C-alpha positions as YAML, in Angstrom:
chain: A
units: angstrom
residues:
- id: 1
  name: MET
  ca: [0.00, 0.00, 0.00]
- id: 2
  name: LYS
  ca: [1.34, 3.39, -0.98]
- id: 3
  name: LYS
  ca: [1.71, 5.87, 1.87]
- id: 4
  name: GLN
  ca: [0.81, 9.49, 1.48]
- id: 5
  name: LYS
  ca: [2.20, 12.24, 3.61]
- id: 6
  name: LEU
  ca: [0.20, 15.31, 4.55]
- id: 7
  name: VAL
  ca: [2.30, 18.45, 4.46]
- id: 8
  name: VAL
  ca: [0.80, 21.50, 6.14]
- id: 9
  name: ASP
  ca: [2.25, 24.93, 5.50]
- id: 10
  name: PHE
  ca: [1.36, 27.29, 8.36]
- id: 11
  name: ASP
  ca: [1.15, 31.06, 8.03]
- id: 12
  name: TYR
  ca: [3.62, 32.80, 10.33]
- id: 13
  name: ASN
  ca: [2.68, 36.29, 9.20]
- id: 14
  name: PHE
  ca: [2.75, 37.88, 12.65]
- id: 15
  name: LYS
  ca: [5.16, 39.87, 14.78]
- id: 16
  name: LEU
  ca: [6.71, 38.19, 17.82]
- id: 17
  name: PHE
  ca: [8.37, 39.92, 20.77]
- id: 18
  name: GLY
  ca: [10.20, 38.24, 23.63]
- id: 19
  name: ILE
  ca: [9.79, 39.97, 27.00]
- id: 20
  name: ILE
  ca: [11.90, 39.53, 30.12]
- id: 21
  name: SER
  ca: [10.01, 40.63, 33.23]
- id: 22
  name: PRO
  ca: [9.82, 39.35, 36.80]
- id: 23
  name: ALA
  ca: [6.25, 40.72, 37.10]
- id: 24
  name: SER
  ca: [3.19, 38.51, 37.36]
- id: 25
  name: GLU
  ca: [1.21, 37.95, 34.18]
- id: 26
  name: HIS
  ca: [-1.71, 40.06, 35.41]
- id: 27
  name: LYS
  ca: [0.55, 42.99, 36.31]
- id: 28
  name: LEU
  ca: [2.33, 42.80, 32.96]
- id: 29
  name: ALA
  ca: [-0.98, 42.65, 31.06]
- id: 30
  name: TRP
  ca: [-2.19, 45.69, 32.99]
- id: 31
  name: GLU
  ca: [0.99, 47.62, 32.15]
- id: 32
  name: LEU
  ca: [0.77, 46.60, 28.48]
- id: 33
  name: ASN
  ca: [-2.84, 47.81, 28.41]
- id: 34
  name: ARG
  ca: [-1.68, 51.21, 29.62]
- id: 35
  name: GLY
  ca: [1.51, 51.38, 27.51]
- id: 36
  name: LEU
  ca: [0.04, 50.15, 24.23]
- id: 37
  name: ASN
  ca: [-3.49, 51.51, 24.75]
- id: 38
  name: VAL
  ca: [-5.11, 48.07, 24.35]
- id: 39
  name: ASN
  ca: [-7.42, 45.93, 26.48]
- id: 40
  name: LEU
  ca: [-5.75, 42.55, 27.08]
- id: 41
  name: ILE
  ca: [-8.18, 40.24, 28.86]
- id: 42
  name: LYS
  ca: [-7.34, 36.93, 30.54]
- id: 43
  name: ASN
  ca: [-8.54, 34.16, 28.25]
- id: 44
  name: GLU
  ca: [-8.76, 30.42, 28.81]
- id: 45
  name: ASP
  ca: [-5.34, 28.82, 29.16]
- id: 46
  name: ILE
  ca: [-4.01, 27.12, 26.04]
- id: 47
  name: LYS
  ca: [-3.53, 23.37, 26.44]
- id: 48
  name: ILE
  ca: [-1.03, 21.67, 24.14]
- id: 49
  name: ASN
  ca: [-0.69, 17.88, 24.11]
- id: 50
  name: PHE
  ca: [2.44, 16.44, 22.50]
- id: 51
  name: LEU
  ca: [2.90, 12.90, 21.21]
- id: 52
  name: ASN
  ca: [5.44, 12.02, 23.93]
- id: 53
  name: ASN
  ca: [2.75, 12.46, 26.65]
- id: 54
  name: LYS
  ca: [4.12, 15.89, 27.48]
- id: 55
  name: ASN
  ca: [1.48, 18.55, 28.10]
- id: 56
  name: LEU
  ca: [1.76, 22.31, 28.32]
- id: 57
  name: ILE
  ca: [-0.72, 24.73, 29.85]
- id: 58
  name: ILE
  ca: [0.09, 28.26, 28.73]
- id: 59
  name: SER
  ca: [-1.39, 31.39, 30.29]
- id: 60
  name: ASN
  ca: [-3.08, 33.50, 27.64]
- id: 61
  name: PHE
  ca: [-4.21, 37.14, 27.49]
- id: 62
  name: LEU
  ca: [-6.00, 38.34, 24.37]
- id: 63
  name: PHE
  ca: [-7.04, 41.58, 22.68]
- id: 64
  name: GLY
  ca: [-8.78, 41.39, 19.32]
- id: 65
  name: LYS
  ca: [-10.46, 43.63, 16.79]
- id: 66
  name: GLU
  ca: [-12.03, 42.27, 13.61]
- id: 67
  name: GLU
  ca: [-9.15, 40.34, 11.99]
- id: 68
  name: SER
  ca: [-6.35, 41.58, 14.24]
- id: 69
  name: ILE
  ca: [-5.13, 39.91, 17.42]
- id: 70
  name: LEU
  ca: [-2.67, 40.87, 20.13]
- id: 71
  name: ARG
  ca: [-1.80, 37.99, 22.45]
- id: 72
  name: LEU
  ca: [0.37, 37.83, 25.59]
- id: 73
  name: LEU
  ca: [1.60, 34.33, 26.41]
- id: 74
  name: LYS
  ca: [3.64, 33.10, 29.32]
- id: 75
  name: ASN
  ca: [6.60, 31.13, 27.94]
- id: 76
  name: LYS
  ca: [6.69, 28.71, 30.90]
- id: 77
  name: SER
  ca: [3.93, 26.20, 31.38]
- id: 78
  name: VAL
  ca: [1.55, 27.04, 34.22]
- id: 79
  name: ALA
  ca: [1.43, 23.41, 35.39]
- id: 80
  name: MET
  ca: [5.08, 22.48, 35.76]
- id: 81
  name: SER
  ca: [6.83, 20.45, 38.38]
- id: 82
  name: ALA
  ca: [10.20, 21.31, 39.90]
- id: 83
  name: THR
  ca: [11.91, 18.58, 37.88]
- id: 84
  name: ASN
  ca: [10.16, 19.16, 34.55]
- id: 85
  name: GLN
  ca: [10.14, 22.78, 33.42]
- id: 86
  name: SER
  ca: [8.36, 23.07, 30.12]
- id: 87
  name: PHE
  ca: [8.51, 26.03, 27.77]
- id: 88
  name: LEU
  ca: [6.26, 26.99, 24.89]
- id: 89
  name: ILE
  ca: [9.36, 27.85, 22.86]
- id: 90
  name: PRO
  ca: [12.24, 25.88, 24.45]
- id: 91
  name: GLU
  ca: [14.95, 27.73, 22.51]
- id: 92
  name: LEU
  ca: [13.75, 31.02, 24.05]
- id: 93
  name: LYS
  ca: [14.03, 30.02, 27.74]
- id: 94
  name: GLN
  ca: [15.48, 33.42, 28.61]
- id: 95
  name: PHE
  ca: [12.15, 35.13, 27.82]
- id: 96
  name: ASP
  ca: [9.40, 35.05, 30.43]
- id: 97
  name: TYR
  ca: [6.63, 36.19, 28.06]
- id: 98
  name: LEU
  ca: [5.88, 36.25, 24.34]
- id: 99
  name: LEU
  ca: [3.82, 38.97, 22.69]
- id: 100
  name: ILE
  ca: [2.20, 38.07, 19.36]
- id: 101
  name: ILE
  ca: [0.82, 40.84, 17.15]
- id: 102
  name: ASP
  ca: [-1.19, 39.57, 14.17]
- id: 103
  name: GLY
  ca: [-2.65, 42.35, 12.08]
- id: 104
  name: PHE
  ca: [-2.65, 45.90, 13.44]
- id: 105
  name: GLU
  ca: [-0.09, 46.86, 10.72]
- id: 106
  name: GLN
  ca: [-1.03, 50.52, 10.91]
- id: 107
  name: THR
  ca: [-1.21, 50.70, 14.70]
- id: 108
  name: PHE
  ca: [1.73, 48.58, 15.89]
- id: 109
  name: LYS
  ca: [4.92, 48.92, 13.89]
- id: 110
  name: PRO
  ca: [7.65, 46.65, 15.39]
- id: 111
  name: GLU
  ca: [10.12, 49.46, 16.11]
- id: 112
  name: HIS
  ca: [7.43, 51.54, 17.84]
- id: 113
  name: VAL
  ca: [6.16, 48.59, 19.89]
- id: 114
  name: ALA
  ca: [9.67, 47.74, 21.11]
- id: 115
  name: ALA
  ca: [10.28, 51.38, 22.06]
- id: 116
  name: ARG
  ca: [6.98, 51.62, 23.95]
- id: 117
  name: LEU
  ca: [7.61, 48.34, 25.75]
- id: 118
  name: ARG
  ca: [11.07, 49.50, 26.85]
- id: 119
  name: GLN
  ca: [9.44, 52.48, 28.57]
- id: 120
  name: ILE
  ca: [7.48, 50.17, 30.92]
- id: 121
  name: ASP
  ca: [9.39, 49.94, 34.22]
- id: 122
  name: ILE
  ca: [8.62, 46.29, 34.98]
- id: 123
  name: ILE
  ca: [10.02, 45.12, 31.63]
- id: 124
  name: GLN
  ca: [13.75, 44.43, 31.81]
- id: 125
  name: ASN
  ca: [14.31, 43.62, 28.13]
- id: 126
  name: VAL
  ca: [12.37, 43.32, 24.87]
- id: 127
  name: MET
  ca: [13.47, 41.73, 21.62]
- id: 128
  name: ASN
  ca: [11.77, 41.58, 18.23]
- id: 129
  name: LEU
  ca: [12.10, 37.91, 17.19]
- id: 130
  name: GLU
  ca: [12.06, 36.31, 13.74]
- id: 131
  name: VAL
  ca: [9.42, 33.58, 13.84]
- id: 132
  name: LEU
  ca: [10.69, 31.67, 10.79]
- id: 133
  name: LYS
  ca: [14.09, 31.10, 12.44]
- id: 134
  name: LEU
  ca: [12.56, 29.36, 15.47]
- id: 135
  name: LYS
  ca: [12.81, 25.58, 15.66]
- id: 136
  name: SER
  ca: [9.57, 25.31, 17.69]
- id: 137
  name: LYS
  ca: [7.54, 27.84, 15.71]
- id: 138
  name: GLU
  ca: [4.70, 25.31, 15.27]
- id: 139
  name: ASN
  ca: [3.95, 25.72, 18.99]
- id: 140
  name: LEU
  ca: [2.72, 29.25, 18.20]
- id: 141
  name: VAL
  ca: [-0.05, 28.03, 15.88]
- id: 142
  name: PHE
  ca: [-3.30, 27.44, 17.74]
...
């Protein structure tokens, strides 16, 4: 019997920022709401089940308008044990949070977003990341 392979090509047409901050997710979302003039709201946690019986539960804040979405994700899994720390994007362990901007081309230009985020006191560092260079970029499609 001939095997067929399904190849899926995902669209990674969004901006991704890595954020280093010791603040809680609610405090950071509140500061982002003020700094970016948005309304991030706590959404249901994202649950990702991998084939090797590894599960991630990722904290998720969302702001959306029509076909544009701004999403704040915690990079570390909410349900992690002391021996098994799991990350949404393992190669970006240094970042506590990930900010995804899909759409909003007129409102949020990457250089302006990074500059505005750097002005927030509780954010220690911000970096504009290239999604296509990430090994685990498929974890950002949900």
